[in-house]
C-alpha positions, -999 to 999 in steps of 0.1 A, spaced: -58 -522 60 -91 -511 43 -99 -475 46 -130 -463 64 -156 -443 45 -144 -411 64 -108 -418 55 -116 -423 18 -137 -391 18 -108 -372 33 -83 -386 8 -107 -377 -21 -111 -341 -9 -74 -338 -4 -68 -349 -40 -91 -322 -53 -75 -294 -33 -62 -265 -53 -25 -269 -61 -6 -244 -83 25 -266 -86 4 -294 -101 -14 -269 -123 19 -256 -137 33 -291 -144 1 -300 -162 9 -273 -188 38 -294 -199 20 -327 -196 -7 -314 -219 20 -310 -246 33 -345 -241 -2 -361 -244 -11 -342 -276 22 -348 -293 20 -385 -284 -15 -386 -300 -1 -373 -333 30 -395 -331 9 -426 -328 -10 -417 -359 17 -401 -380 53 -412 -380 66 -383 -401 90 -365 -378 90 -331 -396 52 -330 -393 54 -339 -356 81 -312 -351 60 -286 -368 30 -296 -346 52 -292 -315 61 -257 -325 25 -248 -332 14 -262 -299 40 -242 -281 31 -210 -299 -5 -216 -289 4 -222 -253 25 -190 -251 -3 -170 -267 -27 -181 -239 -3 -171 -211 8 -136 -222 -10 -102 -221 -31 -92 -252 -6 -65 -260 18 -92 -272 14 -117 -300 33 -149 -310 44 -159 -344 71 -174 -366 91 -155 -392 118 -129 -397 131 -96 -382 141 -69 -407 171 -47 -397 176 -14 -416 209 3 -422 224 33 -439 226 32 -477 261 26 -491 254 51 -519 278 80 -521 262 112 -508 274 130 -539 252 108 -562 224 134 -563 214 166 -546 179 152 -543 187 121 -522 178 119 -486 203 93 -473 184 88 -441 154 76 -460 173 57 -487 178 27 -466 191 -8 -471 180 -37 -451 188 -73 -442 169 -100 -423 174 -124 -395 173 -161 -401 139 -176 -398 128 -177 -361 108 -207 -348 88 -186 -322 89 -149 -317 70 -130 -290 64 -94 -301 47 -62 -291 17 -60 -314 3 -29 -297 31 -3 -301 47 -17 -333 27 -30 -362 43 -59 -381 57 -51 -415 39 -82 -428 15 -106 -411 -3 -136 -426 -17 -159 -399 12 -168 -376 38 -158 -401 52 -124 -395 80 -100 -406 88 -77 -377 108 -45 -369 134 -50 -341 117 -27 -316 87 -51 -313 107 -82 -305 107 -94 -269 115 -131 -268 127 -157 -293 124 -194 -288 142 -219 -310 126 -254 -308 144 -287 -314 127 -320 -315 160 -337 -305 190 -321 -289 226 -330 -298 259 -310 -299 254 -302 -336 221 -284 -332 232 -267 -300 259 -252 -322 233 -243 -349 211 -225 -324 240 -206 -309 253 -196 -344 218 -184 -353 216 -164 -321 250 -149 -327 240 -139 -362 208 -123 -348 228 -106 -320 253 -90 -343 226 -77 -365 207 -64 -334 238 -45 -323 245 -30 -357 209 -18 -359 211 -3 -324 242 17 -334 225 28 -366 195 40 -347 216 58 -321 235 78 -349 201 92 -360 189 101 -325 169 70 -317 174 43 -291 170 5 -290 170 1 -253 164 -36 -247 179 -70 -256 154 -97 -265 153 -128 -244 168 -158 -263 156 -193 -254 160 -228 -266 136 -257 -260 144 -293 -268 118 -320 -265 142 -349 -264 178 -359 -263 190 -376 -295 198 -413 -290 222 -431 -314 217 -466 -329 234 -481 -299 209 -464 -275 234 -439 -262 223 -403 -256 242 -378 -276 244 -353 -247 230 -344 -213 226 -313 -191 263 -310 -186 275 -314 -221 248 -290 -235 259 -262 -212 296 -269 -221 287 -268 -258 269 -235 -254 300 -219 -238 323 -235 -263 303 -222 -292 303 -187 -279 340 -188 -271 348 -201 -306 326 -176 -324 329 -143 -305 359 -120 -306 378 -113 -274 362 -79 -273 327 -93 -277 334 -119 -250 346 -93 -226 319 -67 -232 289 -91 -231 274 -63 -254 254 -87 -275 222 -106 -269 231 -140 -255 212 -173 -249 194 -168 -216 181 -203 -210 179 -238 -226 153 -263 -216 154 -300 -220 118 -310 -216 110 -329 -184 148 -332 -178 167 -301 -169 171 -263 -172 203 -246 -183 205 -209 -173 229 -181 -178 240 -172 -143 263 -154 -120 283 -171 -93 310 -165 -67 343 -183 -72 359 -192 -39 395 -196 -49 400 -160 -60 370 -144 -43 356 -130 -75 321 -128 -91 320 -148 -123 295 -157 -151 286 -190 -167 258 -214 -175 244 -237 -148 223 -269 -150 194 -275 -126 165 -299 -123 137 -299 -149 110 -310 -124 92 -293 -96 99 -300 -60 68 -306 -38 65 -316 -2 45 -347 7 22 -350 38 53 -359 59 71 -327 48 96 -346 27 107 -331 -6 99 -352 -37 103 -346 -75 70 -339 -92 60 -330 -128 78 -311 -155 88 -275 -148 106 -267 -180 75 -253 -198 65 -232 -168 100 -219 -165 101 -210 -202 68 -191 -198 83 -173 -167 113 -162 -188 90 -148 -215 70 -129 -189 101 -113 -176 110 -100 -211 77 -81 -214 70 -45 -204 42 -55 -181 40 -60 -143 56 -92 -131 43 -112 -102 65 -141 -92 36 -158 -73 20 -166 -106 52 -176 -125 73 -196 -101 56 -227 -86 84 -247 -72 79 -254 -35 116 -250 -27 140 -222 -36 170 -244 -28 186 -254 -61 209 -280 -44 179 -298 -29 173 -330 -50 198 -316 -75 199 -328 -110 226 -354 -118 243 -329 -142 241 -299 -118 271 -276 -120 284 -245 -137 305 -240 -168 325 -207 -166 320 -183 -194 355 -168 -196 376 -200 -192 352 -227 -205 361 -248 -174 339 -263 -148 334 -240 -118 347 -249 -84 318 -233 -66 
């Protein structure tokens, strides 16, 4: 049936109505469109990958307070000199420092107001630990091998962070925060037969397995090391470190959970539907939470439902941190 002029006008005005959920999903859609433009012109995957990282750094910079900056580079950790204190009466061992660096970080969000970088050249930075708030590792394609690479890199960073915090404490200082560690993958790797290398379940299982393989029993039990907070598979799913309640022994547990990577919105009949990508908006929200600035969830969380089981992702579930098994709750 043909719409009347009044009905068409009403539909038009409705389509132009302000909608924060649509706005948030368009942040991710903008990435996809710009990356596709380059991919159609240039088939060189490393160049496309570098462009994706640059786009993401630019987007993060637009959505965080001016006190913070976004770059790529290294973090320098100082430690006490190994020289014997009897070497010379003139040595000040506190100032005779040694140092070591992190592995190169794809994206780092840092406090550029309170802590000046040790070196800054465009987006490339070398930072002191106190300034670091969030780190994002970016993968063009996700598969079990580069999940392990990311976790290994974060474990290396975490151990250096803890060593430096202990060193600072011995000299009367404090390193009072853990940085937020994040992973973003743009696609899932597909083999020559067209089979995906992993999904939202196997990624969370691989994360837990990597930590259980690499950390000592004491490190596993204490949780006293910066851990991966969230992994995002663009337009697909979100994997979060979480707490949950296990029914069979009535205990609180920890693990990694998989949830949908799209927003839920309600249509005109009040029925929930899956809408655009939420992974980029969720990543930005995680970064906002890591900053020492006021946080307002109204402008960070745009999903129209707080029920994670509503239109749940096909890989929804929890992998237990301590056992490595799938949770029963």
